[in-house]
Phi, psi and omega in degrees: 000129183283163177304312180306312183293324177292327176286321172302308180303323179289324182289319178301312182300318177298316180296314178299318180296315184296316177302316184297314180301312184300314179298326177292321179295314182296325178287337181274317185280144182278055182296326187291332187285345180276346191240316182207184188262014176295335184287348175283346189250149175223142185285148180225075177297353172277352187237147177288345181272012165068318180205161173206192175272141188287114177309128177090354184293149182211128189207147162236155174230152178304323185298328189239021166063233190273000174302130182251137180247101181252128189249131181283180182291342176269356177089032177226162178267081183192181172275171178279137181247143180289139173227119006294165178290136175297143184301141180082355184279138178258125183229135173252135172254129180252130177246149178168193180254218183293337180291311180296316181302326175102040175308122172086003176228163179289152180305321182290343184259001174294165184294331181297317184279334172295323178290322173306310176297321182289326177286325180292323172296327181277343182230069189288348185255015178220131171304125183232140178220139175240114179267130183263098168264026181290141183226123186300144176081358182287156165230192193291341181292307184300316183297313180293324179286325176291325178291322179288338181266314191249308191305316187301330187291349180276353178053057182287153169273325177228141174240126184245125180246125185273126179253146172229148184305328184284359175299337183269357181270163169308118187275011183304312187292325183291312177307306184301312184294331183271334190239310191057038179247160174278094189284351181081202181293096173283125183284160175312318189303344180275359186248125179299328181224082185306330178295341181259359185298144182292160178299148178294149178291147181287174184295329176292320177299317175299318179299321174304311186296343178277347185248123176300329180292323183286318184294318176299322178288326188248013186304315185286326185282339177267012180295148186304144178278167182306317182297318183296316185290326176299312181293328176288341185249008178291133176276105179283142180261001170082016183263356177262191183293344179302321183296317182294329172294322182289327179293323177292319180292319180292322173303325177296316175301306182310312178304310181298323175296315179301322179295333176267005177077025180258155169270150186232141173216143179257133187250113182260116177275134183280149170280146180310322186294338181275348174293336180270220180257023177285130184305144180224065183289344184304319190285333173285330174292328181287323182296325176293320174303323181294320180293320181292325180272350177080031169237169186267160174231129176245103187268118184276347187306317177303311184293321178294327180289320177298313178293320176297328178293330182274004177087013178286137179272107190255338187240139171280326178203196185295343184236324201252127181290151162293176175302321179296317171302316175302315191290328181290322177296319186292314177303315182287320179296317182298315185291322180291316180293321180295322177294332177283346180077032182262352179247157186278059181219161176275128177305149179284174178282348181272007178292138179295155183291000000 
């Protein structure tokens, strides 16, 4: 080997050693937790639900100020619940995405926990629990497979699945934004319209995602394009094949719940644009799915529109409710379920005949 080749080999060895040291530091230091919520997530190639919340994770991010996101040992933003369910306990399981998870609000302000307090106050003589299994970035595919695998083990009496308009969009950006993980081969069933799914990442992209140094260096360069963002924000009206896909996923949850003797309802959270006079046929179409499939639908749009007209601030951003928005959701859900006779409480006087 010539002197020049020896020098090049030394330089290359030094660069590789520096990269290896940097990679080690980034894997040990909680650098992600100072900037975003992706440190809360972990890939689960052994599970059909693809990824989940990292047990024991704890984070704050500048975007949501003092809000702390603490994940329990079972991998959810909630306290631990006994499994199997204690005798005599009435239990509700909540499925959903970052809305149910409670992005931007304290854990106790999520609609799941506000519903739990409302239910406990109305049924003081019976143990009641509302288990929050929401995970940021999920759509109906993740929710259905998570429930079939994990949610059923909580032995719910009622299952609530939270819907957001972006559930009908290509989930690629939501998965990436939530995890920045190499999720592996994502099945077509996870996509509302598989024919429109983005190309699979190259081998080199997957290798980059496995290295902290690479993801840190190229994160900004890999930011979604304007076209991708527009697609992620497009308001679907449920008139295409996406609604068929949604109905199939909800039917899976309904069937799994029924096998456990639980009732199932979909809770549709409105988009801010629909709080004005923008036509919103999607919610009626989802309600029709429920009537055809035999499950209930709780449409929050009317209650949100009334509160918004009175000047109440219900939204933090284009997707996520404020604590007040979560409270209104909890109140509406409670009243609706009570009128259905699904709760261990006496229905209120406002129930329809």
